[in-house]
N, C-alpha and C positions, 0 to 999 in steps of 0.2 A: 728528468734533468735540469730542464729551463727552468723549472720553480728553484733548485737547488741554488742553482748560479745567478737568478734574480737573489733568492735571500744572501748569497754569498757576499756581490754588489754591493746591500741594504746593510750589511755589517759593519762592512771595509768601507762605507761613506759615513757612518754613526762615527766609527773608530777613528777615522780623520780628522771628523767633528770635531770630537774630544780632545787630541789631541793639539787642533788647531788653539781651540777654549783654551787649555790648560798652557800654550806658548803665550798666547794674547796677554793670559792674566797674568802673567810671570816677567813680561814686559812692561806692564803698566805701572807709572809710578805708585808707588807707596807712601801714605801719606803717613806721620809719625802720630797724628791724635785724630780717632774716629769718633764721634754719634754712634748711639746704638740704631739712629735709622740708615747710619752709613755703612753698619755692621750688618745688618741681617740679610742682605743681598748676597753676603761674601760667605754666608754658613754652606750655601749650595756648592760654594768654588772648593773642590777636592786641594788645591793648592796651600789652603787656608787653615792655619790652627790657631782655636782660640787655648790661651794659657791662662790658669786658674789659678791665680797664687795665694788661695785660701786657705787655710788649715783643712785637713783631712773632714773634718768633722762637717764644718759649715759647706763644704763641696759635695757632700754626699745629700745633705739636705736639701739641694738644688741648684744645679749649675745651667750655665747656658750649653745649649747643644751641642754636642760636639766636642766640648772643651777636655782638656786633659789638664791634669793636678798636678803641679808642680807648689808646695807649698815656697814661701816667703822665705822661711828658714835653711831651708837648700842654699841660697846665696846669700848667706850669712856667715860672719864670724863665728866665733865663741860667745858667751856671757861677756867677758871681762873686756874682750877687743870686738865688739858686733860689726864692727866696717870692715875687719880684714876677708881676705879674700879667700872664697873657700876654693880646695884644691879642683886642680882640673879633671883630675878622675873623679869627684864627684860629682860633678855638671855633667860629666860627658855623658854616665850613665844613667842619670836623669832624664838628659835632654832626647839621648836614644830612645828610652822607654816610653816617650812623651812624642814619640816619632819627628821630631824636628831635625831638620837637615838646611842644607844651605837654599834651596828650591821654596821651600816653605816659606807664606808668609803669616811668620806670630803676631797675633794679635792679645797684648797684655790682659786681661781682667782682674782688678784689683776686688777687693769690697765693695766702695766705693763708698763706706760713711763718712768721710772726712780727709783732709787734704795730705794728711798723714797717709791714707792710703794710697792715694796717687804717689806717695813718695816711694812705698815699698815696690810700687808699678814703674815708675821711673829707675828707679835701683837696676829692677831685673833687666827693665830694657836696655841700659846700659851695659851693662855684665855682659847682655848674648851681643851688643855690638864690637866691645873689648874685645869677645870672643868668637868674633869671625863672621858673625852672622849680621844681614843687610833688610832683609823686610821684616823690619818689626815696625810695629803701633801699640798705641797706647790706647784703651778702651775708657772715653771721656765718662765719669759718673760711673765705671765699675761697672760691676754685677746688679748691684741695687741699682745704681739709672738705668740699666738693661730694663729692669722688672717694672719700674715705675714706668716706662715708656713704652708695655705690657707686653715687653718680650716673654717670651714662655720660658719655663724650665724645664732641666729633668732632673730625674735624680739616679739614673744606671749609669755605673762606673763606663765608661771610655778607654777600649783596647785598644792602644793602637800600634799601628806596625812597625817592630822596631825600623832606626835609624841606623845609619852607620856614621854619623856626626861624631869628629871628635874635636872636644872643646880647648883653646890655645890660648892665653890670654895674649894680646899684644901690648906688652910690654912700654909702647909707646905711648900704653891713653891712659895705663894703671899706676900712675905717680904710687911710689913708696914715699915714704919719711924723709930716707935720705935722699931723694929726688928731689923731694919739693927744698929741703933745707938746703940743699947744692945750688937751686935757681934763688932760693932767697936771697941765698949769699954773693949772688952774681951781680956784675955793675948793672943791669937789666932783670930787674927780677919782674916775676910775673903780675900782674891786676888779679890781687887774692882777693876772693869774694864771699862773705859771711853770710850763711845762706839759716842762719837760726835766727830764733826772735830777739829782740833789742835786749832783754837782760843776759841772756849768756854773752852776749856782743859785748856791755858793757863792763863785765866782769862782776856781776852781782847774783848768779847763778853758772852751776858747773852739771854736769852729767854725771852719774853716780858712778861712772868707770873710768872719767878724767882726776887724773894729780892734781890739775891749778886751774883757777880759774883765769877768765880772760880768752881773747884771741889771738891768732896769729898776726907777725908783727906788718902794718900798713893795710890793712885788713880793710873793706868799703863793707856796713853792715845791708844787705839785700834779703828781708827775710821772707821765705819762703810762702807766708801768705799772704802777702801784696798780690801773688796770684791771680787767687782764684776770687769768683763771683761771689755773692753774698750767701749763697747758702754752703761757701765752705767747702764745696766738694767738687765743683767741675773750672775749669780756666776760663780767664777771660778771653778777650776775640782779641786776635792776634795784633792787632795793630793797635789796641788800650796797651799789649804786654811792650809791643813797641817803644810806646811814648814812656811808658814808666820804667822800661829799662834803661832807656836811652838818656834819661834824666839824670837817675842814680849810677849807672856804672857805660859813662861814652865808651866809645871804641877807641882802642889805645893804642893799635897797630903792636901788639904783644901778647902773647898769651895768657890768657884768664883762667884761672882755676879755682872750682867750688868747693865751700866745705861745710863743714857744719862739725856736731859733735861724733857721730860713727858713719858717716855718706849716704845719711837716708835722704833727710830733707834735701841737702847739696844736689842732690839728683835731680829734684825739681828745678832748681835754679841753673843745673846744665842743662835738663832735658828743654827749658824755654828759650834758653839766650844757642844754645847748638840747632837741638833739632827745631824747635819754631821759627828761630829768629833768622837761623842761618849763619850766626857770629863763627867766622874760622876761630880755629886754633883754641878753643873752649874743652878744658880737661876738668875732670875730677879726683879728688883728692879723698881715696874711697876711705882710710881707717881716722880722716880729720884730728879734731880735735883731742879726744880719747889716747891717741897714740901719740900726736906732737908735745903733749902736755905732760908726757912720762922721760921726755929726753931730757936733754939740758939744752932746751932750743928759748928763743925770745920768742915772750909773747908779750902783744899790746895791752893795754887795762888789766895789767895782773895787780890785787892789792897787795896794800904789805900783810905782812904776818900777822899783824895786828886785828888787820881786815878781816884777811880768810878765816882766823879762827872765829873773829863774829859772826861770818857766814856761816860755817861750820855748826857753831850753838842753833844758830837758827835754821839750817837741814834739821838739825836733831831735833830742836821740840815740834817742826813741822811732821814731822815723819807721824 
């Protein structure tokens, strides 16, 4: 009997310690950007879930231990409008299967081959935040960076305990084309930040699904590529980013809206301005120029009809 009571007390103590550790972990501030070294100790935390957004075949070939897989395509729209928001039902089902809920710290792991891969992670981060999740991070350098730093990979599929999470867009932060058009026409339009490379901003190039060349009226160019180190994969130090952004997009005391072609590169600009630099009222226009260019809406740097035909001929010969 004495042995039984002693064992019971020991089990109770372990349970209390586990509950205390879990509560402590959930009250710790969550950093939006983590290095592989910072991720490693978190993998032992049951409230942490790495979300691998690579295609299923790449995930199966080797992923961070314990990572769940939801391919990036689940978070995107159709081919003719990739920036469109997927349905709440589709995201609810995917996140439930991955065991993701409000109390889970989700760390988004992309492939890590280039800056565009980071853009995928930033877009997923933004989607999850707009859907009500708050404990979010992106793994700087992605799965490739983890591997290069000596991190182990496993091939066994992770079976997550399904959650009861229900995804709902907070429409205040997911701007539609109609929302943004109304703001642009208002007496106090937002600061528009074009995250695309300069040739798109100048109207020399267009996305295949865009109807016109050019940029949104009054936009400032701040290409996502400026934020990355020489490796083209990891972000520059925060103070360097602060100096860069302060020079290109000074605080204006009004909302800032980032956009690109399909809301992918724009997610990088949004992530840097909002999550890393802490600027307030930074929004993302998810459908971006592809949707805007199809409407009868003004655009800057739009070429003449003859110039557009010449650009189209060049596109055809370059294919």
